[in-house]
C-alpha positions, 0 to 999 in steps of 0.5 A: 090661960085664957077662956079661948084656951080653956075651951080647946083644952077638953078637945085637946085632951080627947085628941091626945088620949085618942092618939095615945090609945092609937099608938098603943094599938099600933105597937100591939099590932106590930108586936103581933105581926112580928110574932106571926112572922117569927112563928112562920120562919120557925115553922119553915126552918123546922120543915127544912131541917126535917127534909134535910134529915131524910 
């Protein structure tokens, strides 16, 4: 490793860490979105079934 490589290493580590945290946050948001959509679909299915049973 050269001195130039060593100077860029801390910044690369910070960038890598930020990318990992960003990816985990994005995955968490996708799971939350999927859960919300699933709950909405479930609610409308229950409402539809309740209307059919009238």
